[in-house]
C-alpha positions as CSV (number, residue, x, y, z in Angstrom):
1,M,5.9,13.9,-28.6
2,P,7.2,17.2,-27.4
3,P,9.4,16.7,-24.2
4,S,7.0,19.0,-22.2
5,L,4.2,16.4,-22.5
6,R,5.2,13.9,-19.8
7,A,4.0,12.7,-16.4
8,P,4.3,15.4,-13.7
9,R,7.6,15.5,-11.7
10,G,7.4,13.0,-8.8
11,T,4.7,10.8,-10.5
12,R,5.1,8.0,-13.0
13,D,3.1,5.7,-15.2
14,L,2.6,2.1,-14.0
15,L,3.2,0.1,-17.1
16,P,1.6,-3.4,-17.4
17,D,4.5,-5.3,-15.7
18,E,4.8,-2.9,-12.8
19,R,1.0,-2.6,-12.5
20,A,0.8,-6.4,-12.3
21,A,3.4,-6.4,-9.5
22,F,1.2,-3.8,-7.6
23,A,-1.9,-5.9,-8.2
24,R,-0.1,-8.9,-6.6
25,V,0.8,-7.1,-3.4
26,E,-2.6,-5.5,-3.3
27,R,-4.2,-9.0,-3.5
28,I,-2.0,-10.1,-0.6
29,A,-3.0,-7.1,1.5
30,R,-6.8,-7.6,0.7
31,D,-6.6,-11.3,1.6
32,L,-4.8,-10.7,4.9
33,A,-7.2,-7.9,5.8
34,A,-10.1,-10.2,5.3
35,R,-8.4,-13.0,7.2
36,Y,-7.8,-10.7,10.2
37,G,-11.3,-9.3,10.1
38,Y,-10.6,-5.9,8.6
39,R,-13.4,-4.6,6.2
40,D,-12.5,-2.8,3.1
41,M,-13.6,0.8,2.6
42,E,-12.8,3.9,0.6
43,T,-12.5,7.6,1.4
44,P,-12.4,10.6,-1.1
45,L,-9.1,11.4,-2.7
46,F,-9.5,14.9,-1.4
47,E,-10.9,16.1,1.9
48,Q,-11.3,19.4,3.8
49,A,-7.8,20.6,4.4
50,A,-8.7,21.2,8.1
51,I,-9.0,17.5,8.6
52,F,-5.3,17.1,7.9
53,E,-4.3,20.3,9.6
54,R,-6.2,19.4,12.7
55,G,-5.5,15.7,12.8
56,I,-2.0,15.4,11.4
57,G,-0.7,18.6,13.0
58,A,0.0,22.1,11.6
59,A,3.7,21.8,12.5
60,T,4.4,18.6,10.7
61,D,6.2,18.3,7.4
62,V,3.1,16.8,5.8
63,V,1.0,20.0,6.5
64,E,3.8,22.6,6.4
65,K,5.5,21.5,3.2
66,E,3.9,18.5,1.6
67,L,0.1,19.1,1.5
68,F,-1.4,19.3,-2.0
69,R,-4.0,22.0,-1.6
70,V,-6.9,22.1,-4.0
71,S,-9.2,25.1,-4.7
72,P,-12.5,25.0,-6.7
73,S,-12.0,26.7,-10.1
74,R,-15.7,27.6,-10.6
75,G,-19.0,27.9,-8.8
76,E,-19.6,29.3,-5.4
77,E,-17.7,26.8,-3.3
78,R,-14.7,28.3,-1.5
79,E,-13.9,25.4,0.8
80,A,-10.2,24.7,1.3
81,W,-9.5,21.1,0.1
82,A,-6.4,19.0,0.0
83,L,-5.5,15.7,-1.7
84,R,-5.2,13.0,1.0
85,P,-1.6,12.6,2.2
86,E,-2.5,9.6,4.3
87,A,-5.6,7.6,5.1
88,T,-6.0,7.6,8.9
89,A,-7.4,11.2,9.3
90,G,-10.0,10.6,6.5
91,I,-11.0,7.2,7.9
92,C,-11.5,8.7,11.4
93,R,-13.5,11.5,9.9
94,A,-15.7,8.9,8.3
95,Y,-16.0,7.0,11.6
96,V,-17.4,10.2,13.2
97,E,-19.5,11.3,10.3
98,H,-21.3,8.0,9.8
99,G,-21.8,7.2,13.5
100,M,-19.6,4.2,13.5
101,Q,-19.3,4.5,17.3
102,T,-22.7,2.8,17.4
103,W,-21.3,-0.3,15.6
104,P,-19.8,-3.2,17.5
105,Q,-16.4,-2.1,18.7
106,P,-13.6,-2.2,17.6
107,V,-14.4,-1.2,14.0
108,R,-11.7,-2.8,11.8
109,L,-11.2,-1.0,8.5
110,S,-8.8,-1.4,5.6
111,L,-8.1,0.9,2.6
112,S,-5.6,0.6,-0.3
113,G,-5.0,3.4,-2.8
114,P,-3.1,6.4,-3.9
115,M,-1.9,9.2,-1.5
116,F,-0.4,12.6,-2.4
117,R,2.4,14.7,-0.9
118,Y,4.2,17.6,-2.5
119,D,7.6,16.1,-1.4
120,R,11.0,16.3,-3.0
121,P,11.1,13.4,-5.4
122,Q,13.8,10.8,-4.9
123,A,14.3,7.1,-5.2
124,G,11.3,5.3,-3.7
125,R,9.6,8.6,-2.8
126,Y,6.9,9.9,-5.1
127,R,4.3,12.7,-5.0
128,Q,1.6,10.2,-5.9
129,F,2.2,6.9,-4.0
130,W,0.2,3.9,-2.9
131,Q,-0.4,2.7,0.6
132,W,-2.2,-0.2,2.3
133,D,-3.8,1.2,5.5
134,V,-5.4,-0.7,8.3
135,E,-7.2,0.8,11.3
136,A,-8.7,-0.7,14.5
137,I,-10.9,1.9,16.2
138,G,-12.5,1.4,19.6
139,D,-9.9,-0.9,21.2
140,A,-7.5,0.6,23.8
141,G,-5.1,-2.4,23.4
142,P,-2.4,-3.5,24.1
143,A,-3.2,-6.9,22.4
144,V,-4.5,-5.2,19.2
145,D,-1.3,-3.2,19.0
146,A,0.6,-6.4,18.8
147,E,-1.8,-7.9,16.4
148,L,-1.3,-5.0,14.0
149,V,2.5,-5.3,14.2
150,E,2.3,-9.0,13.5
151,L,-0.1,-8.4,10.6
152,G,2.4,-5.9,9.0
153,A,5.2,-8.4,9.5
154,R,3.2,-11.2,7.9
155,F,2.4,-9.0,4.9
156,Y,6.0,-8.5,4.1
157,R,6.8,-12.2,4.5
158,D,3.9,-13.2,2.3
159,A,5.0,-10.6,-0.3
160,G,8.5,-12.1,-0.4
161,L,10.5,-9.8,1.9
162,P,11.5,-12.0,4.8
163,D,14.3,-9.7,6.0
164,V,12.1,-6.9,7.4
165,E,13.1,-5.5,10.8
166,I,10.5,-4.1,13.3
167,L,11.3,-1.0,15.3
168,L,9.1,-0.4,18.3
169,N,8.6,2.5,20.8
170,S,6.2,4.2,23.1
171,I,5.9,7.9,22.9
172,G,3.7,8.3,26.1
173,D,0.5,10.3,26.3
174,A,-0.9,13.5,27.7
175,A,-0.1,12.3,31.3
176,C,3.6,11.8,30.9
177,R,4.7,13.5,27.7
178,P,4.6,17.2,28.9
179,A,7.2,16.5,31.6
180,Y,9.3,14.6,29.1
181,L,9.0,17.4,26.5
182,A,10.3,19.9,29.1
183,R,13.4,17.7,29.6
184,L,13.8,17.4,25.8
185,V,13.6,21.1,25.3
186,A,16.1,21.7,28.0
187,H,18.5,19.3,26.3
188,Y,18.2,21.1,22.9
189,R,18.7,24.5,24.6
190,A,21.8,23.5,26.5
191,D,25.0,25.5,26.0
192,G,27.0,24.4,23.0
193,I,24.1,22.9,21.0
194,H,23.4,24.7,17.8
195,L,20.3,23.7,15.9
196,P,19.6,24.1,12.2
197,E,17.0,26.8,11.4
198,L,14.1,24.4,10.7
199,E,14.8,22.5,14.0
200,R,14.9,25.8,15.9
201,R,11.4,26.6,14.7
202,R,10.2,23.1,15.6
203,L,11.6,23.4,19.0
204,E,8.9,26.1,19.7
205,T,6.0,24.2,18.0
206,N,6.7,20.5,18.2
207,P,9.9,19.5,19.9
208,L,9.2,15.8,19.7
209,R,9.7,16.1,16.0
210,L,13.4,16.9,16.4
211,L,14.0,13.3,17.4
212,D,13.1,12.1,13.8
213,S,14.9,15.0,12.1
214,K,16.2,14.2,8.6
215,D,19.1,16.7,9.0
216,P,22.4,14.8,9.4
217,A,23.6,17.6,11.8
218,M,21.0,16.4,14.3
219,A,22.4,12.8,14.7
220,E,24.9,13.6,17.4
221,V,22.6,16.0,19.2
222,N,19.8,13.4,19.2
223,A,22.1,10.6,20.4
224,G,22.4,12.5,23.8
225,A,18.7,13.3,24.1
226,P,16.8,11.9,27.0
227,R,14.9,8.7,26.1
228,I,11.1,8.9,26.3
229,T,10.9,5.2,27.5
230,D,12.7,6.3,30.6
231,H,10.0,8.9,31.4
232,L,6.7,7.0,30.8
233,C,4.0,7.2,33.4
234,P,3.0,4.0,35.0
235,A,0.0,3.5,32.7
236,C,2.0,4.0,29.5
237,A,4.9,1.8,30.9
238,Q,2.4,-1.0,31.7
239,H,0.8,-0.7,28.2
240,F,4.2,-0.8,26.5
241,A,5.3,-3.8,28.5
242,A,2.1,-5.6,27.6
243,V,2.6,-4.9,23.9
244,R,6.0,-6.4,24.1
245,A,4.7,-9.4,26.0
246,H,2.1,-10.1,23.3
247,L,4.8,-9.8,20.6
248,D,7.1,-12.1,22.5
249,A,4.3,-14.7,22.9
250,M,3.8,-14.7,19.1
251,G,7.5,-15.1,18.5
252,I,7.8,-11.7,16.8
253,T,11.3,-10.3,16.8
254,Y,11.6,-6.5,17.2
255,R,14.0,-3.8,18.5
256,V,13.0,-1.1,20.9
257,E,14.1,2.2,19.3
258,P,13.6,5.2,21.7
259,G,14.2,7.7,18.9
260,L,11.2,6.5,16.9
261,V,8.4,9.1,17.3
262,R,6.8,8.9,13.8
263,G,6.0,12.2,12.0
264,L,2.4,12.9,12.8
265,D,0.9,14.7,15.8
266,Y,-1.9,12.3,16.5
267,Y,0.3,9.4,17.8
268,V,0.4,8.4,21.4
269,R,1.9,5.4,23.2
270,T,2.7,2.6,20.7
271,A,4.7,3.6,17.6
272,F,6.4,1.1,15.1
273,E,8.1,1.1,11.8
274,F,9.3,-1.6,9.3
275,Y,12.7,-1.5,7.6
276,R,14.6,-3.9,5.4
277,R,17.5,-5.2,7.4
278,G,20.6,-3.2,6.8
279,E,18.7,-0.3,5.1
280,E,17.5,1.6,8.1
281,G,17.2,5.4,7.7
282,Q,14.7,8.2,7.4
283,Q,14.1,7.5,3.7
284,Q,14.1,3.7,3.9
285,A,11.0,2.9,6.0
286,L,8.7,0.4,4.2
287,G,5.8,1.5,6.5
288,G,4.8,2.1,10.0
289,G,2.0,3.1,12.4
290,G,0.9,3.7,15.9
291,R,-1.8,4.5,18.4
292,Y,-3.9,7.7,18.1
293,D,-6.3,7.6,21.1
294,G,-7.1,11.3,20.8
295,L,-7.7,11.7,17.1
296,I,-11.4,10.8,17.0
297,E,-12.2,13.4,19.7
298,L,-10.1,15.9,17.8
299,L,-12.3,15.4,14.7
300,G,-15.5,15.9,16.6
301,G,-16.3,12.5,18.0
302,K,-16.4,11.1,21.5
303,P,-13.1,10.0,23.1
304,T,-12.2,6.8,21.3
305,A,-9.0,4.7,21.2
306,G,-7.5,3.7,17.9
307,I,-4.4,2.3,16.2
308,G,-3.4,1.7,12.7
309,F,-0.6,1.4,10.1
310,A,0.2,2.5,6.6
311,L,2.5,0.3,4.5
312,G,4.0,1.8,1.3
313,L,3.3,-0.5,-1.7
314,D,5.7,1.4,-4.0
315,R,8.7,0.5,-1.8
316,V,7.6,-3.1,-1.5
317,V,7.4,-3.4,-5.3
318,L,10.8,-1.7,-5.7
319,A,12.4,-3.9,-3.1
320,L,11.0,-7.1,-4.7
321,A,12.2,-6.0,-8.1
322,A,15.7,-5.3,-6.7
323,A,15.7,-8.7,-5.1
324,G,14.4,-10.3,-8.3
325,T,11.5,-11.9,-6.5
326,G,7.8,-11.5,-6.4
327,A,7.3,-10.8,-10.1
328,P,3.8,-12.0,-11.1
329,A,3.5,-14.5,-13.9
330,E,2.7,-12.7,-17.2
331,A,-0.9,-13.0,-18.3
332,V,-1.1,-15.3,-21.3
333,P,-4.0,-16.6,-23.2
334,V,-4.7,-20.3,-23.1
335,A,-5.6,-20.1,-26.7
336,V,-5.6,-17.7,-29.7
337,V,-8.3,-18.0,-32.3
338,V,-6.8,-17.8,-35.8
339,G,-8.2,-18.4,-39.3
340,A,-7.2,-19.8,-42.7
341,D,-9.1,-16.9,-44.3
342,P,-7.1,-13.8,-43.5
343,G,-10.2,-11.5,-43.9
344,N,-12.6,-13.5,-41.8
345,T,-12.2,-11.6,-38.6
346,L,-15.9,-11.9,-37.9
347,D,-15.8,-15.6,-37.0
348,R,-12.6,-15.3,-35.2
349,L,-14.0,-12.6,-32.9
350,R,-17.3,-14.4,-32.5
351,I,-15.7,-17.6,-31.3
352,A,-13.2,-15.9,-29.1
353,T,-16.1,-14.0,-27.5
354,D,-18.0,-17.2,-26.8
355,L,-14.9,-18.8,-25.2
356,R,-14.3,-15.7,-23.0
357,G,-17.9,-15.9,-22.0
358,A,-17.1,-19.5,-20.8
359,G,-14.5,-18.0,-18.5
360,L,-11.4,-18.7,-20.6
361,P,-8.5,-16.4,-21.3
362,V,-8.6,-16.2,-25.1
363,R,-7.3,-13.8,-27.6
364,A,-8.6,-13.3,-31.1
365,D,-6.1,-12.5,-33.9
366,L,-7.9,-9.7,-35.7
367,A,-5.1,-8.7,-38.0
368,V,-5.8,-9.3,-41.7
369,R,-2.8,-11.5,-42.4
370,K,-1.9,-15.0,-43.5
371,L,-2.4,-18.0,-41.1
372,G,1.3,-18.5,-40.7
373,R,1.8,-15.0,-39.3
374,Q,-1.2,-15.5,-37.0
375,L,0.3,-18.7,-35.6
376,E,3.7,-17.0,-35.1
377,A,1.9,-14.2,-33.1
378,A,0.1,-16.9,-31.0
379,V,3.5,-18.5,-30.1
380,R,4.9,-15.1,-29.1
381,D,1.9,-14.5,-26.9
382,G,2.8,-17.7,-25.0
383,A,-0.5,-19.4,-25.8
384,Q,-0.9,-23.1,-25.2
385,F,-3.2,-23.6,-28.2
386,A,-4.3,-22.2,-31.4
387,V,-8.0,-22.6,-32.4
388,I,-7.8,-22.7,-36.2
389,L,-10.9,-21.8,-38.2
390,G,-11.1,-23.4,-41.6
391,D,-13.6,-25.3,-43.9
392,E,-14.6,-27.4,-40.9
393,L,-16.4,-24.5,-39.3
394,A,-19.4,-25.0,-41.6
395,A,-19.9,-28.4,-39.8
396,G,-19.4,-26.8,-36.3
397,E,-15.8,-27.9,-35.9
398,V,-12.3,-26.3,-35.6
399,Q,-8.7,-27.5,-35.6
400,L,-7.0,-27.3,-32.2
401,R,-3.3,-27.1,-32.4
402,D,-1.0,-27.7,-29.4
403,L,1.6,-25.0,-29.9
404,D,4.2,-26.7,-27.7
405,G,3.9,-30.2,-28.9
406,G,2.9,-29.5,-32.5
407,S,0.0,-32.0,-32.5
408,Q,-3.4,-31.0,-34.1
409,K,-6.8,-32.5,-34.0
410,T,-10.4,-31.7,-35.0
411,V,-12.7,-30.6,-32.2
412,A,-16.4,-29.9,-32.1
413,L,-17.1,-26.3,-31.1
414,A,-19.5,-27.5,-28.5
415,D,-16.7,-29.5,-26.8
416,L,-14.0,-26.8,-27.1
417,P,-14.7,-24.8,-23.8
418,A,-14.7,-27.9,-21.6
419,L,-11.5,-29.2,-23.3
420,L,-9.6,-25.9,-22.9
421,R,-10.9,-25.5,-19.3
422,R,-9.3,-28.9,-18.4
423,K,-6.1,-27.7,-19.9
424,V,-6.2,-24.5,-17.9
425,R,-6.8,-26.4,-14.7
426,A,-4.1,-29.0,-15.4
427,P,-1.3,-27.5,-17.5
428,G,0.8,-30.0,-19.3
429,A,-1.9,-32.7,-19.0
430,P,-2.3,-34.9,-22.1
């Protein structure tokens, strides 16, 4: 194949082993969502660009640099679209569009799927990536805030990453944040402080974003910045104290991190992130979330509280692979149907199809080759048994060979599904 024909930069193919690892963590996410009362939903892979520009914020990295914009190539439509870079804005748009405010509140929703950002590719950071997203809309907290933090922590434990650290903060709201931002801007404009060009622009549009700057030159400047937790209004301070009290009651260990602001404009009050212990840094977050009490109104709905998280599945799978844990068992057939007549693929396929219809994982060897080669392939597949078709087939019987033990016996075709099913339920049973 010519070298130009390859997956686009920043994307990759999920080959069977890695896709199986993804399927495993997706199953864990779905099971937990159902256990906690969050209902599965889907949103389109692309939305009106204005949904992200308005909801996420025009001055964020996601919209400024990372949004995959899509334009219709034909027809009369000229609407500006973008591939979804995250799920919250689209879910909130759906909440408004479909009148979910009339449903019993809070509305608990879960979504798992690919997201897209035109980001600089690097280890663990792709232009097409997978997230598990959970949203609780219509509950002002603080108990639901703590529930979501605990749910995220449980997901990582169940997936096989017990060493995940929780960082927690409150970033205030419209009542207390303006005064804090004035102090923050004054800090960054103090004599002797020189900001990189990007941060100088952000100082005019979104100064809070300077606290989570990826520029190493900002580390010392940010270390001396005023802490937002020291400037919360009474309502935000009470909410944050209650979130911590609920986490403490559940025995959840966390660390308050005043520099944690998250990267999207819609967050207020509670913000949190998950890291592998000892691997904290801007590019190392496994996932995170926070409260967005003004987003529904921003997208055309009535004022409605909301909180959610997005956990990156790619980084979970990579972390599990690095630790050598969490690899799913390889899918193997319980039996392979082979035949003494190399050319009789018709009966091999017919019987394998009947066994599959009975709910059994069975492969048919459809290559025109000698029986010995078929049996060798069955062993390589890891099958427990070989169903051998020979002269007995005319009488409705087959030979069943135990590929591990080497024993072989004649079995009626009518009894074969029940016999194999017992072996699947009780591996190693006589």
